[in-house]
One Martini backbone bead per residue (centre of mass of N, CA, C, O) as a GRO file, in nm:
protein
   64
    1MET     BB    1  24.118   9.473  10.023
    2SER     BB    2  24.061   9.749  10.212
    3GLY     BB    3  24.249  10.031  10.357
    4THR     BB    4  23.983  10.200  10.479
    5GLN     BB    5  23.930   9.960  10.682
    6ARG     BB    6  23.997   9.873  11.003
    7SER     BB    7  23.884   9.570  11.009
    8ASN     BB    8  24.107   9.465  10.784
    9ILE     BB    9  24.331   9.547  11.002
   10LYS     BB   10  24.623   9.376  11.130
   11PRO     BB   11  24.857   9.265  11.305
   12GLY     BB   12  25.082   9.099  11.062
   13LEU     BB   13  25.016   9.225  10.808
   14GLU     BB   14  25.061   9.256  10.467
   15VAL     BB   15  25.155   9.576  10.319
   16ASN     BB   16  25.076   9.875  10.140
   17ILE     BB   17  25.228  10.197  10.163
   18VAL     BB   18  25.209  10.554  10.212
   19LEU     BB   19  25.420  10.788  10.257
   20LYS     BB   20  25.433  11.114  10.317
   21GLN     BB   21  25.672  11.172  10.099
   22ASP     BB   22  25.491  10.984   9.871
   23GLN     BB   23  25.212  11.117   9.796
   24ARG     BB   24  25.271  11.245   9.514
   25THR     BB   25  25.374  10.964   9.374
   26GLY     BB   26  25.266  10.681   9.517
   27LYS     BB   27  25.473  10.526   9.662
   28LEU     BB   28  25.533  10.202   9.768
   29THR     BB   29  25.541  10.027  10.089
   30GLN     BB   30  25.654   9.733  10.225
   31GLY     BB   31  25.490   9.551  10.507
   32VAL     BB   32  25.443   9.502  10.859
   33VAL     BB   33  25.211   9.530  11.092
   34GLU     BB   34  25.222   9.671  11.422
   35LYS     BB   35  25.027   9.943  11.418
   36LEU     BB   36  24.742  10.124  11.480
   37LEU     BB   37  24.663  10.489  11.438
   38THR     BB   38  24.370  10.472  11.361
   39ASN     BB   39  24.049  10.509  11.523
   40SER     BB   40  23.870  10.499  11.303
   41ALA     BB   41  23.682  10.287  11.097
   42ASN     BB   42  23.747  10.507  10.867
   43HIS     BB   43  23.943  10.616  10.565
   44PRO     BB   44  23.981  10.760  10.254
   45HIS     BB   45  24.324  10.727  10.255
   46GLY     BB   46  24.367  10.540  10.490
   47ILE     BB   47  24.510  10.357  10.727
   48LYS     BB   48  24.714  10.425  10.987
   49VAL     BB   49  25.051  10.289  11.015
   50ARG     BB   50  25.292  10.077  11.170
   51LEU     BB   51  25.574   9.932  11.101
   52GLU     BB   52  25.830   9.718  11.193
   53SER     BB   53  26.039   9.940  11.071
   54GLY     BB   54  25.881  10.235  11.161
   55GLU     BB   55  25.700  10.307  10.944
   56VAL     BB   56  25.465  10.565  10.828
   57GLY     BB   57  25.128  10.502  10.692
   58ARG     BB   58  24.898  10.442  10.432
   59VAL     BB   59  24.678  10.210  10.333
   60LYS     BB   60  24.638  10.055   9.999
   61GLU     BB   61  24.730   9.745  10.047
   62ILE     BB   62  24.646   9.401  10.086
   63ILE     BB   63  24.829   9.103  10.074
   64SER     BB   64  24.758   8.901  10.358
   0.00000   0.00000   0.00000
Protein backbone atom coordinates (compact mmCIF):
# COMPACT_ATOMS: atom_id res chain seq x y z
CA MET A 1 0.00 0.00 0.00
CA SER A 2 1.06 3.52 -0.71
CA GLY A 3 2.03 5.96 2.03
CA THR A 4 0.82 8.87 -0.13
CA GLN A 5 -2.92 8.14 0.41
CA ARG A 6 -4.37 9.23 3.77
CA SER A 7 -7.10 6.58 3.56
CA ASN A 8 -4.44 3.80 3.71
CA ILE A 9 -3.01 4.97 7.04
CA LYS A 10 -4.66 4.47 10.43
CA PRO A 11 -3.38 4.80 14.02
CA GLY A 12 -1.90 1.48 15.16
CA LEU A 13 -0.39 0.57 11.76
CA GLU A 14 3.29 -0.32 11.59
CA VAL A 15 5.06 1.86 9.03
CA ASN A 16 8.45 3.06 7.80
CA ILE A 17 8.84 6.84 7.79
CA VAL A 18 11.52 9.30 6.73
CA LEU A 19 12.34 11.84 9.43
CA LYS A 20 12.99 15.47 8.43
CA GLN A 21 16.72 15.17 9.18
CA ASP A 22 16.94 11.93 7.12
CA GLN A 23 15.30 13.30 3.95
CA ARG A 24 18.66 13.69 2.15
CA THR A 25 19.79 10.12 2.90
CA GLY A 26 16.34 8.49 2.72
CA LYS A 27 17.02 6.55 5.95
CA LEU A 28 13.83 4.85 7.14
CA THR A 29 12.59 4.71 10.73
CA GLN A 30 10.14 1.98 11.72
CA GLY A 31 7.33 2.51 14.20
CA VAL A 32 3.63 2.46 15.00
CA VAL A 33 1.39 5.37 13.93
CA GLU A 34 -0.03 7.37 16.85
CA LYS A 35 -1.59 10.28 14.93
CA LEU A 36 -1.99 11.52 11.35
CA LEU A 37 -0.74 15.08 10.89
CA THR A 38 -1.54 15.65 7.19
CA ASN A 39 -5.14 16.78 6.61
CA SER A 40 -5.28 16.45 2.80
CA ALA A 41 -6.42 13.18 1.17
CA ASN A 42 -3.01 12.59 -0.40
CA HIS A 43 0.50 14.03 -0.47
CA PRO A 44 3.18 13.29 -3.10
CA HIS A 45 5.97 12.86 -0.50
CA GLY A 46 3.91 10.77 1.93
CA ILE A 47 1.40 11.46 4.69
CA LYS A 48 3.00 13.07 7.76
CA VAL A 49 2.46 11.09 10.97
CA ARG A 50 3.59 11.02 14.58
CA LEU A 51 4.81 7.64 15.81
CA GLU A 52 4.13 6.29 19.31
CA SER A 53 7.81 7.05 20.02
CA GLY A 54 7.09 10.75 19.37
CA GLU A 55 9.05 10.91 16.09
CA VAL A 56 7.44 12.79 13.18
CA GLY A 57 7.98 12.01 9.51
CA ARG A 58 6.41 11.08 6.18
CA VAL A 59 5.20 7.52 5.51
CA LYS A 60 7.21 5.72 2.82
CA GLU A 61 6.06 2.12 3.42
CA ILE A 62 3.17 0.45 5.24
CA ILE A 63 4.37 -2.76 6.90
CA SER A 64 1.15 -4.10 8.46
